[in-house]
NUDREN-420528 format. One record per residue (C-alpha): x, y, z. Coordinates in steps of 0.2 Angstrom, whole numbers, plus 2048, in hexadecimal, padded with zeros to 3 digits. Last residue first. Layout:
! NUDREN-420528
<node><px>X</px><py>Y</py><pz>Z</pz></node>
...
END
This chain:
! NUDREN-420528
<node><px>500</px><py>4CE</py><pz>BB0</pz></node>
<node><px>4FC</px><py>4CB</py><pz>BC3</pz></node>
<node><px>4FF</px><py>4DA</py><pz>BCE</pz></node>
<node><px>504</px><py>4D7</py><pz>BE0</pz></node>
<node><px>506</px><py>4E1</py><pz>BEF</pz></node>
<node><px>50F</px><py>4DF</py><pz>C00</pz></node>
<node><px>513</px><py>4CD</py><pz>BFE</pz></node>
<node><px>51B</px><py>4C6</py><pz>C0E</pz></node>
<node><px>52E</px><py>4C4</py><pz>C0F</pz></node>
<node><px>52E</px><py>4CA</py><pz>C21</pz></node>
<node><px>539</px><py>4D9</py><pz>C24</pz></node>
<node><px>53B</px><py>4DE</py><pz>C11</pz></node>
<node><px>528</px><py>4DE</py><pz>C0E</pz></node>
<node><px>526</px><py>4D7</py><pz>BFC</pz></node>
<node><px>521</px><py>4E1</py><pz>BEC</pz></node>
<node><px>51A</px><py>4D7</py><pz>BDD</pz></node>
<node><px>517</px><py>4D9</py><pz>BCB</pz></node>
<node><px>514</px><py>4C7</py><pz>BC4</pz></node>
<node><px>51C</px><py>4BF</py><pz>BB5</pz></node>
<node><px>515</px><py>4AD</py><pz>BB8</pz></node>
<node><px>51C</px><py>49E</py><pz>BC1</pz></node>
<node><px>50D</px><py>49C</py><pz>BCD</pz></node>
<node><px>510</px><py>4A3</py><pz>BDE</pz></node>
<node><px>518</px><py>49A</py><pz>BED</pz></node>
<node><px>515</px><py>496</py><pz>BFF</pz></node>
<node><px>51F</px><py>497</py><pz>C0F</pz></node>
<node><px>516</px><py>497</py><pz>C1F</pz></node>
<node><px>517</px><py>4A1</py><pz>C2F</pz></node>
<node><px>521</px><py>4A0</py><pz>C3F</pz></node>
<node><px>531</px><py>4A3</py><pz>C35</pz></node>
<node><px>52B</px><py>4B4</py><pz>C2F</pz></node>
<node><px>527</px><py>4BB</py><pz>C40</pz></node>
<node><px>51A</px><py>4C9</py><pz>C40</pz></node>
<node><px>51C</px><py>4D2</py><pz>C50</pz></node>
<node><px>513</px><py>4D5</py><pz>C61</pz></node>
<node><px>51A</px><py>4DF</py><pz>C70</pz></node>
<node><px>51D</px><py>4DD</py><pz>C83</pz></node>
<node><px>528</px><py>4E6</py><pz>C90</pz></node>
<node><px>52C</px><py>4E5</py><pz>CA2</pz></node>
<node><px>51F</px><py>4DA</py><pz>CAA</pz></node>
<node><px>524</px><py>4D5</py><pz>CBC</pz></node>
<node><px>522</px><py>4C3</py><pz>CC1</pz></node>
<node><px>535</px><py>4C0</py><pz>CC0</pz></node>
<node><px>53B</px><py>4CE</py><pz>CB5</pz></node>
<node><px>530</px><py>4CB</py><pz>CA6</pz></node>
<node><px>531</px><py>4CE</py><pz>C94</pz></node>
<node><px>523</px><py>4CA</py><pz>C88</pz></node>
<node><px>523</px><py>4C6</py><pz>C76</pz></node>
<node><px>513</px><py>4C3</py><pz>C6C</pz></node>
<node><px>513</px><py>4BA</py><pz>C5B</pz></node>
<node><px>50B</px><py>4BE</py><pz>C4B</pz></node>
<node><px>50D</px><py>4B2</py><pz>C3C</pz></node>
<node><px>516</px><py>4B5</py><pz>C2C</pz></node>
<node><px>510</px><py>4B1</py><pz>C1A</pz></node>
<node><px>520</px><py>4AE</py><pz>C11</pz></node>
<node><px>525</px><py>4AE</py><pz>BFE</pz></node>
<node><px>52A</px><py>4A2</py><pz>BF1</pz></node>
<node><px>52B</px><py>4A7</py><pz>BDF</pz></node>
<node><px>524</px><py>49C</py><pz>BD2</pz></node>
<node><px>523</px><py>489</py><pz>BD1</pz></node>
<node><px>522</px><py>480</py><pz>BC1</pz></node>
<node><px>523</px><py>46E</py><pz>BC7</pz></node>
<node><px>512</px><py>470</py><pz>BD0</pz></node>
<node><px>513</px><py>464</py><pz>BDE</pz></node>
<node><px>510</px><py>472</py><pz>BEB</pz></node>
<node><px>4FD</px><py>470</py><pz>BED</pz></node>
<node><px>4FC</px><py>45E</py><pz>BE7</pz></node>
<node><px>4F8</px><py>457</py><pz>BF8</pz></node>
<node><px>4F3</px><py>463</py><pz>C05</pz></node>
<node><px>502</px><py>46C</py><pz>C0E</pz></node>
<node><px>4FC</px><py>47D</py><pz>C09</pz></node>
<node><px>4EC</px><py>47B</py><pz>C12</pz></node>
<node><px>4F3</px><py>475</py><pz>C22</pz></node>
<node><px>4FF</px><py>484</py><pz>C22</pz></node>
<node><px>4F1</px><py>490</py><pz>C1E</pz></node>
<node><px>4E7</px><py>489</py><pz>C2D</pz></node>
<node><px>4F5</px><py>48B</py><pz>C39</pz></node>
<node><px>4F9</px><py>49D</py><pz>C33</pz></node>
<node><px>4F1</px><py>4A7</py><pz>C41</pz></node>
<node><px>4F9</px><py>49D</py><pz>C4E</pz></node>
<node><px>4FC</px><py>4AC</py><pz>C59</pz></node>
<node><px>50D</px><py>4A6</py><pz>C60</pz></node>
<node><px>512</px><py>4A9</py><pz>C72</pz></node>
<node><px>524</px><py>4AD</py><pz>C76</pz></node>
<node><px>52A</px><py>4B2</py><pz>C88</pz></node>
<node><px>53A</px><py>4BB</py><pz>C8B</pz></node>
<node><px>541</px><py>4B8</py><pz>C9C</pz></node>
<node><px>54A</px><py>4C2</py><pz>CA9</pz></node>
<node><px>551</px><py>4B8</py><pz>CB8</pz></node>
<node><px>551</px><py>4C1</py><pz>CC9</pz></node>
<node><px>561</px><py>4C4</py><pz>CD3</pz></node>
<node><px>561</px><py>4C6</py><pz>CE6</pz></node>
<node><px>571</px><py>4BB</py><pz>CE8</pz></node>
<node><px>579</px><py>4B7</py><pz>CD8</pz></node>
<node><px>574</px><py>4AD</py><pz>CC9</pz></node>
<node><px>580</px><py>4AF</py><pz>CBA</pz></node>
<node><px>57E</px><py>4BA</py><pz>CAB</pz></node>
<node><px>57D</px><py>4CB</py><pz>CB4</pz></node>
<node><px>573</px><py>4DA</py><pz>CB1</pz></node>
<node><px>573</px><py>4E7</py><pz>CBF</pz></node>
<node><px>57D</px><py>4E3</py><pz>CCF</pz></node>
<node><px>573</px><py>4EB</py><pz>CDD</pz></node>
<node><px>562</px><py>4EA</py><pz>CD6</pz></node>
<node><px>566</px><py>4D9</py><pz>CCF</pz></node>
<node><px>562</px><py>4D2</py><pz>CBD</pz></node>
<node><px>565</px><py>4C1</py><pz>CB6</pz></node>
<node><px>565</px><py>4BF</py><pz>CA3</pz></node>
<node><px>55B</px><py>4BA</py><pz>C94</pz></node>
<node><px>552</px><py>4AA</py><pz>C99</pz></node>
<node><px>546</px><py>4A3</py><pz>C8B</pz></node>
<node><px>534</px><py>49F</py><pz>C8E</pz></node>
<node><px>52B</px><py>496</py><pz>C80</pz></node>
<node><px>51B</px><py>495</py><pz>C75</pz></node>
<node><px>519</px><py>48E</py><pz>C64</pz></node>
<node><px>52B</px><py>48A</py><pz>C60</pz></node>
<node><px>52E</px><py>480</py><pz>C50</pz></node>
<node><px>533</px><py>48F</py><pz>C45</pz></node>
<node><px>541</px><py>494</py><pz>C51</pz></node>
<node><px>541</px><py>4A6</py><pz>C57</pz></node>
<node><px>552</px><py>4AE</py><pz>C57</pz></node>
<node><px>555</px><py>4B9</py><pz>C67</pz></node>
<node><px>561</px><py>4C7</py><pz>C69</pz></node>
<node><px>566</px><py>4D1</py><pz>C78</pz></node>
<node><px>56B</px><py>4E3</py><pz>C78</pz></node>
<node><px>572</px><py>4ED</py><pz>C87</pz></node>
<node><px>572</px><py>4FF</py><pz>C8C</pz></node>
<node><px>578</px><py>507</py><pz>C9D</pz></node>
<node><px>572</px><py>518</py><pz>CA2</pz></node>
<node><px>57A</px><py>522</py><pz>CAF</pz></node>
<node><px>574</px><py>52A</py><pz>CBF</pz></node>
<node><px>57C</px><py>535</py><pz>CCD</pz></node>
<node><px>575</px><py>538</py><pz>CDE</pz></node>
<node><px>581</px><py>543</py><pz>CE9</pz></node>
<node><px>584</px><py>544</py><pz>CFC</pz></node>
<node><px>57A</px><py>54E</py><pz>D09</pz></node>
<node><px>589</px><py>556</py><pz>D12</pz></node>
<node><px>596</px><py>559</py><pz>D05</pz></node>
<node><px>587</px><py>55C</py><pz>CF9</pz></node>
<node><px>582</px><py>56C</py><pz>D04</pz></node>
<node><px>593</px><py>573</py><pz>D00</pz></node>
<node><px>591</px><py>571</py><pz>CED</pz></node>
<node><px>57F</px><py>578</py><pz>CEE</pz></node>
<node><px>584</px><py>587</py><pz>CF8</pz></node>
<node><px>592</px><py>58B</py><pz>CEB</pz></node>
<node><px>585</px><py>58A</py><pz>CDD</pz></node>
<node><px>579</px><py>595</py><pz>CE6</pz></node>
<node><px>587</px><py>5A2</py><pz>CEA</pz></node>
<node><px>58B</px><py>5A2</py><pz>CD7</pz></node>
<node><px>579</px><py>5A4</py><pz>CD2</pz></node>
<node><px>576</px><py>5B2</py><pz>CDE</pz></node>
<node><px>586</px><py>5BB</py><pz>CD9</pz></node>
<node><px>580</px><py>5BA</py><pz>CC7</pz></node>
<node><px>56E</px><py>5C0</py><pz>CCA</pz></node>
<node><px>574</px><py>5CE</py><pz>CD5</pz></node>
<node><px>581</px><py>5D4</py><pz>CC8</pz></node>
<node><px>573</px><py>5D3</py><pz>CBA</pz></node>
<node><px>567</px><py>5DD</py><pz>CC5</pz></node>
<node><px>575</px><py>5EB</py><pz>CC8</pz></node>
<node><px>57D</px><py>5EB</py><pz>CD9</pz></node>
<node><px>57A</px><py>5F9</py><pz>CE6</pz></node>
<node><px>588</px><py>5F7</py><pz>CF3</pz></node>
<node><px>584</px><py>5F6</py><pz>D05</pz></node>
<node><px>57D</px><py>5E5</py><pz>D05</pz></node>
<node><px>56B</px><py>5E2</py><pz>D0C</pz></node>
<node><px>563</px><py>5E2</py><pz>CFB</pz></node>
<node><px>558</px><py>5D4</py><pz>CFE</pz></node>
<node><px>560</px><py>5C8</py><pz>CF1</pz></node>
<node><px>571</px><py>5CD</py><pz>CF5</pz></node>
<node><px>56F</px><py>5CB</py><pz>D08</pz></node>
<node><px>566</px><py>5BA</py><pz>D06</pz></node>
<node><px>575</px><py>5B4</py><pz>CFB</pz></node>
<node><px>581</px><py>5BA</py><pz>D08</pz></node>
<node><px>578</px><py>5B1</py><pz>D17</pz></node>
<node><px>577</px><py>5A1</py><pz>D0D</pz></node>
<node><px>589</px><py>5A2</py><pz>D09</pz></node>
<node><px>58D</px><py>5A5</py><pz>D1C</pz></node>
<node><px>583</px><py>596</py><pz>D21</pz></node>
<node><px>58D</px><py>58B</py><pz>D15</pz></node>
<node><px>59D</px><py>592</py><pz>D1C</pz></node>
<node><px>597</px><py>58D</py><pz>D2E</pz></node>
<node><px>592</px><py>57B</py><pz>D27</pz></node>
<node><px>5A3</px><py>579</py><pz>D1E</pz></node>
<node><px>5AC</px><py>57E</py><pz>D2E</pz></node>
<node><px>5A3</px><py>572</py><pz>D38</pz></node>
<node><px>5A6</px><py>564</py><pz>D2C</pz></node>
<node><px>5B8</px><py>568</py><pz>D2C</pz></node>
<node><px>5B9</px><py>567</py><pz>D3F</pz></node>
<node><px>5AF</px><py>557</py><pz>D3E</pz></node>
<node><px>5BC</px><py>54F</py><pz>D32</pz></node>
<node><px>5CA</px><py>554</py><pz>D3E</pz></node>
<node><px>5D6</px><py>561</py><pz>D38</pz></node>
<node><px>5E8</px><py>55C</py><pz>D36</pz></node>
<node><px>5F5</px><py>563</py><pz>D41</pz></node>
<node><px>601</px><py>572</py><pz>D3F</pz></node>
<node><px>60C</px><py>577</py><pz>D4D</pz></node>
<node><px>60F</px><py>585</py><pz>D59</pz></node>
<node><px>618</px><py>584</py><pz>D6A</pz></node>
<node><px>615</px><py>592</py><pz>D76</pz></node>
<node><px>620</px><py>596</py><pz>D85</pz></node>
<node><px>61D</px><py>598</py><pz>D98</pz></node>
<node><px>62C</px><py>599</py><pz>DA5</pz></node>
<node><px>628</px><py>594</py><pz>DB7</pz></node>
<node><px>636</px><py>599</py><pz>DC3</pz></node>
<node><px>63E</px><py>591</py><pz>DD2</pz></node>
<node><px>649</px><py>59A</py><pz>DDE</pz></node>
<node><px>65A</px><py>59B</py><pz>DE7</pz></node>
<node><px>666</px><py>58F</py><pz>DDE</pz></node>
<node><px>65B</px><py>58F</py><pz>DCE</pz></node>
<node><px>64C</px><py>585</py><pz>DC9</pz></node>
<node><px>643</px><py>587</py><pz>DB8</pz></node>
<node><px>632</px><py>57F</py><pz>DB6</pz></node>
<node><px>62C</px><py>57F</py><pz>DA4</pz></node>
<node><px>61B</px><py>582</py><pz>D9E</pz></node>
<node><px>617</px><py>57E</py><pz>D8C</pz></node>
<node><px>606</px><py>585</py><pz>D84</pz></node>
<node><px>602</px><py>57C</py><pz>D74</pz></node>
<node><px>5FB</px><py>585</py><pz>D65</pz></node>
<node><px>5F4</px><py>57B</py><pz>D56</pz></node>
<node><px>5F2</px><py>583</py><pz>D45</pz></node>
<node><px>5E6</px><py>57A</py><pz>D3A</pz></node>
<node><px>5EA</px><py>570</py><pz>D2B</pz></node>
<node><px>5DD</px><py>569</py><pz>D1E</pz></node>
<node><px>5DB</px><py>579</py><pz>D13</pz></node>
<node><px>5CE</px><py>574</py><pz>D07</pz></node>
<node><px>5CA</px><py>566</py><pz>CFB</pz></node>
<node><px>5B8</px><py>563</py><pz>CFF</pz></node>
<node><px>5B3</px><py>572</py><pz>CF5</pz></node>
<node><px>5AF</px><py>569</py><pz>CE4</pz></node>
<node><px>5A7</px><py>559</py><pz>CEB</pz></node>
<node><px>5A3</px><py>54F</py><pz>CDB</pz></node>
<node><px>5AF</px><py>558</py><pz>CD0</pz></node>
<node><px>5BC</px><py>54A</py><pz>CCE</pz></node>
<node><px>5AE</px><py>53D</py><pz>CCD</pz></node>
<node><px>5AC</px><py>53E</py><pz>CBB</pz></node>
<node><px>59E</px><py>532</py><pz>CB6</pz></node>
<node><px>59F</px><py>526</py><pz>CA7</pz></node>
<node><px>590</px><py>522</py><pz>C9D</pz></node>
<node><px>590</px><py>510</py><pz>C97</pz></node>
<node><px>58A</px><py>50D</py><pz>C86</pz></node>
<node><px>589</px><py>4FB</py><pz>C80</pz></node>
<node><px>587</px><py>4FC</py><pz>C6E</pz></node>
<node><px>577</px><py>501</py><pz>C66</pz></node>
<node><px>572</px><py>4FA</py><pz>C55</pz></node>
<node><px>568</px><py>504</py><pz>C48</pz></node>
<node><px>55F</px><py>4F9</py><pz>C3C</pz></node>
<node><px>55B</px><py>501</py><pz>C2B</pz></node>
<node><px>550</px><py>4FA</py><pz>C1E</pz></node>
<node><px>550</px><py>504</py><pz>C0D</pz></node>
<node><px>53E</px><py>504</py><pz>C06</pz></node>
<node><px>53A</px><py>500</py><pz>BF4</pz></node>
<node><px>52B</px><py>509</py><pz>BED</pz></node>
<node><px>52C</px><py>508</py><pz>BDA</pz></node>
<node><px>537</px><py>4F9</py><pz>BD9</pz></node>
<node><px>52A</px><py>4EE</py><pz>BD1</pz></node>
<node><px>52E</px><py>4DF</py><pz>BC5</pz></node>
<node><px>531</px><py>4D4</py><pz>BD4</pz></node>
<node><px>535</px><py>4DC</py><pz>BE4</pz></node>
<node><px>53F</px><py>4DB</py><pz>BF4</pz></node>
<node><px>546</px><py>4C9</py><pz>BF5</pz></node>
<node><px>554</px><py>4C7</py><pz>C02</pz></node>
<node><px>566</px><py>4C4</py><pz>BFA</pz></node>
<node><px>570</px><py>4CD</py><pz>C08</pz></node>
<node><px>572</px><py>4DD</py><pz>BFD</pz></node>
<node><px>55F</px><py>4DD</py><pz>BFB</pz></node>
<node><px>558</px><py>4D6</py><pz>BEB</pz></node>
<node><px>54C</px><py>4DD</py><pz>BDE</pz></node>
<node><px>547</px><py>4D2</py><pz>BCF</pz></node>
<node><px>543</px><py>4DA</py><pz>BBF</pz></node>
<node><px>53A</px><py>4D0</py><pz>BB1</pz></node>
<node><px>53C</px><py>4D5</py><pz>B9F</pz></node>
<node><px>532</px><py>4CD</py><pz>B91</pz></node>
<node><px>537</px><py>4C1</py><pz>B83</pz></node>
<node><px>52A</px><py>4BB</py><pz>B76</pz></node>
<node><px>536</px><py>4AF</py><pz>B6F</pz></node>
<node><px>547</px><py>4A8</py><pz>B75</pz></node>
<node><px>541</px><py>49C</py><pz>B82</pz></node>
<node><px>548</px><py>49B</py><pz>B93</pz></node>
<node><px>54C</px><py>489</py><pz>B99</pz></node>
<node><px>55C</px><py>48E</py><pz>BA4</pz></node>
<node><px>553</px><py>49B</py><pz>BAE</pz></node>
<node><px>552</px><py>492</py><pz>BBE</pz></node>
<node><px>54F</px><py>49D</py><pz>BCD</pz></node>
<node><px>557</px><py>495</py><pz>BDC</pz></node>
<node><px>550</px><py>497</py><pz>BEE</pz></node>
<node><px>557</px><py>49A</py><pz>BFF</pz></node>
<node><px>54C</px><py>497</py><pz>C0E</pz></node>
<node><px>555</px><py>48D</py><pz>C1B</pz></node>
<node><px>563</px><py>499</py><pz>C1D</pz></node>
<node><px>556</px><py>4A7</py><pz>C21</pz></node>
<node><px>55D</px><py>4B7</py><pz>C1B</pz></node>
<node><px>55C</px><py>4C5</py><pz>C29</pz></node>
<node><px>54E</px><py>4D0</py><pz>C2F</pz></node>
<node><px>54C</px><py>4DB</py><pz>C3E</pz></node>
<node><px>542</px><py>4DA</py><pz>C4D</pz></node>
<node><px>53D</px><py>4E5</py><pz>C5C</pz></node>
<node><px>53B</px><py>4E5</py><pz>C6F</pz></node>
<node><px>53F</px><py>4F4</py><pz>C7A</pz></node>
<node><px>542</px><py>4F3</py><pz>C8C</pz></node>
<node><px>544</px><py>502</py><pz>C98</pz></node>
<node><px>549</px><py>507</py><pz>CA9</pz></node>
<node><px>54F</px><py>4F6</py><pz>CB0</pz></node>
<node><px>556</px><py>4FD</py><pz>CC0</pz></node>
<node><px>567</px><py>4FD</py><pz>CC8</pz></node>
<node><px>56D</px><py>503</py><pz>CD9</pz></node>
<node><px>57F</px><py>509</py><pz>CDF</pz></node>
<node><px>585</px><py>50C</py><pz>CF1</pz></node>
<node><px>58E</px><py>51A</py><pz>CFB</pz></node>
<node><px>58C</px><py>51B</py><pz>D0E</pz></node>
<node><px>583</px><py>529</py><pz>D18</pz></node>
<node><px>578</px><py>530</py><pz>D0B</pz></node>
<node><px>570</px><py>53F</py><pz>D14</pz></node>
<node><px>55E</px><py>53D</py><pz>D19</pz></node>
<node><px>55E</px><py>545</py><pz>D2A</pz></node>
<node><px>565</px><py>557</py><pz>D26</pz></node>
<node><px>565</px><py>562</py><pz>D36</pz></node>
<node><px>574</px><py>56C</py><pz>D2F</pz></node>
<node><px>582</px><py>569</py><pz>D3C</pz></node>
<node><px>57D</px><py>559</py><pz>D45</pz></node>
<node><px>572</px><py>552</py><pz>D38</pz></node>
<node><px>57E</px><py>554</py><pz>D2A</pz></node>
<node><px>58D</px><py>54E</py><pz>D35</pz></node>
<node><px>58E</px><py>53C</py><pz>D2E</pz></node>
<node><px>58C</px><py>543</py><pz>D1D</pz></node>
<node><px>59C</px><py>54D</py><pz>D1E</pz></node>
<node><px>5A6</px><py>545</py><pz>D10</pz></node>
<node><px>596</px><py>543</py><pz>D05</pz></node>
<node><px>58F</px><py>531</py><pz>D02</pz></node>
<node><px>58D</px><py>52D</py><pz>CEF</pz></node>
<node><px>57D</px><py>524</py><pz>CEA</pz></node>
<node><px>581</px><py>51E</py><pz>CD8</pz></node>
<node><px>572</px><py>51A</py><pz>CCE</pz></node>
<node><px>573</px><py>50E</py><pz>CBF</pz></node>
<node><px>564</px><py>50F</py><pz>CB3</pz></node>
<node><px>563</px><py>500</py><pz>CA8</pz></node>
<node><px>55D</px><py>501</py><pz>C96</pz></node>
<node><px>559</px><py>4F1</py><pz>C8D</pz></node>
<node><px>558</px><py>4EE</py><pz>C7A</pz></node>
<node><px>550</px><py>4DD</py><pz>C76</pz></node>
<node><px>552</px><py>4D8</py><pz>C64</pz></node>
<node><px>548</px><py>4CB</py><pz>C5B</pz></node>
<node><px>54F</px><py>4C3</py><pz>C4C</pz></node>
<node><px>543</px><py>4C0</py><pz>C3D</pz></node>
<node><px>546</px><py>4B5</py><pz>C2E</pz></node>
<node><px>547</px><py>4BB</py><pz>C1C</pz></node>
<node><px>545</px><py>4B2</py><pz>C0C</pz></node>
<node><px>554</px><py>4AF</py><pz>C01</pz></node>
<node><px>558</px><py>4B2</py><pz>BEE</pz></node>
<node><px>563</px><py>4A8</py><pz>BE2</pz></node>
<node><px>566</px><py>4A9</py><pz>BCF</pz></node>
<node><px>565</px><py>49F</py><pz>BC0</pz></node>
<node><px>56E</px><py>493</py><pz>BB4</pz></node>
<node><px>56D</px><py>480</py><pz>BB4</pz></node>
<node><px>579</px><py>472</py><pz>BB5</pz></node>
<node><px>571</px><py>469</py><pz>BC3</pz></node>
<node><px>575</px><py>467</py><pz>BD5</pz></node>
<node><px>56D</px><py>459</py><pz>BDF</pz></node>
<node><px>565</px><py>460</py><pz>BEF</pz></node>
<node><px>56B</px><py>459</py><pz>BFF</pz></node>
<node><px>56E</px><py>46A</py><pz>C07</pz></node>
<node><px>55D</px><py>471</py><pz>C01</pz></node>
<node><px>55A</px><py>480</py><pz>BF5</pz></node>
<node><px>547</px><py>483</py><pz>BF2</pz></node>
<node><px>544</px><py>484</py><pz>BDF</pz></node>
<node><px>53D</px><py>492</py><pz>BD4</pz></node>
<node><px>538</px><py>48D</py><pz>BC3</pz></node>
<node><px>537</px><py>499</py><pz>BB3</pz></node>
<node><px>529</px><py>497</py><pz>BA6</pz></node>
<node><px>52B</px><py>497</py><pz>B94</pz></node>
<node><px>520</px><py>49F</py><pz>B86</pz></node>
<node><px>523</px><py>4B1</py><pz>B8C</pz></node>
<node><px>536</px><py>4AE</py><pz>B8C</pz></node>
<node><px>53F</px><py>4B5</py><pz>B9B</pz></node>
<node><px>54C</px><py>4C3</py><pz>B9A</pz></node>
<node><px>552</px><py>4C6</py><pz>BAC</pz></node>
<node><px>558</px><py>4D7</py><pz>BB3</pz></node>
<node><px>55F</px><py>4D7</py><pz>BC4</pz></node>
<node><px>55C</px><py>4E7</py><pz>BCE</pz></node>
<node><px>565</px><py>4E9</py><pz>BDE</pz></node>
<node><px>55E</px><py>4F1</py><pz>BEE</pz></node>
<node><px>569</px><py>4F6</py><pz>BFC</pz></node>
<node><px>565</px><py>4F0</py><pz>C0D</pz></node>
<node><px>56D</px><py>4F7</py><pz>C1C</pz></node>
<node><px>56F</px><py>4EB</py><pz>C2C</pz></node>
<node><px>57A</px><py>4F4</py><pz>C38</pz></node>
<node><px>587</px><py>4E8</py><pz>C40</pz></node>
<node><px>585</px><py>4E0</py><pz>C50</pz></node>
<node><px>57A</px><py>4D2</py><pz>C4A</pz></node>
<node><px>588</px><py>4CC</py><pz>C3E</pz></node>
<node><px>57F</px><py>4C4</py><pz>C2F</pz></node>
END
């Protein structure tokens, strides 16, 4: 099963006609098993895969073009003087989904069915072959797994500083004095040479600060009624909003801009049935580089820690007693899952934790080969309810 596809179970109904006098047999499938000429069908028990959904907040601190003059012309001392980017692990969600366990496929042998006293048995399977119900499809649940792809929000920097692109040329007037000497006298002639030169960054910053002060004054005049024209309330509100927007835009050229975006990641972990406790590395994380796979300066490893509850240990020992599973007429196999605690840590810092029933941590047992009425939990393969006929 592709872990990056949406897992959607559709329930299929298979109708078996089984003799009331003969019993069916369910057999575990192994790779070295001898194949017999028998008729039947197959089903699987689930195993659980752990998903770790991670949200990283990326913050861009963008310096304004006039940031170095913010203190001089506006008295602002906390302006962003240089641009940089920071990352933060903002949210981690742990969850599970079910998929067929390749070690838990079973064959239902129907080759020895009798012809008298027939009765119907319905076996509900998922599209992937997981067992859903036996003789009871009254309350089947469709299992949906929503997968999130990497979603990197983009930022449009074209409108970052709207009013920075202004007239960048200033008229420069130079006075030229020429000394003209004739036969009998000397004369000084004065002329003016005009040219266009580029404004310095400080000149532009000073003009922006002066214009910012004019905007504040105009907005104050409108709000206090100091203007000569009596505007309506809606006109006053509109002009005030427009002047406020212009004021903020000019102010950002001095203070800089802080912009954030959310990066989303998903990691998968398949618990092994033999594991009782473990720590598994997921990725490296840095506040300046975000999630990286290789160790870099100032990075911290993020681990997932697994700790089983051990609540099925006694049951497993009991089921392994001599003669318990030697019955040649085995019924349907099902799982009794075990709880496990999953913890995510960034170095010593706890970032998330959750507990789940994990199918492969538990035990597999079987029912007698009778015509039961059963519902199974789709995510674990455990019995939800049973009615013995």
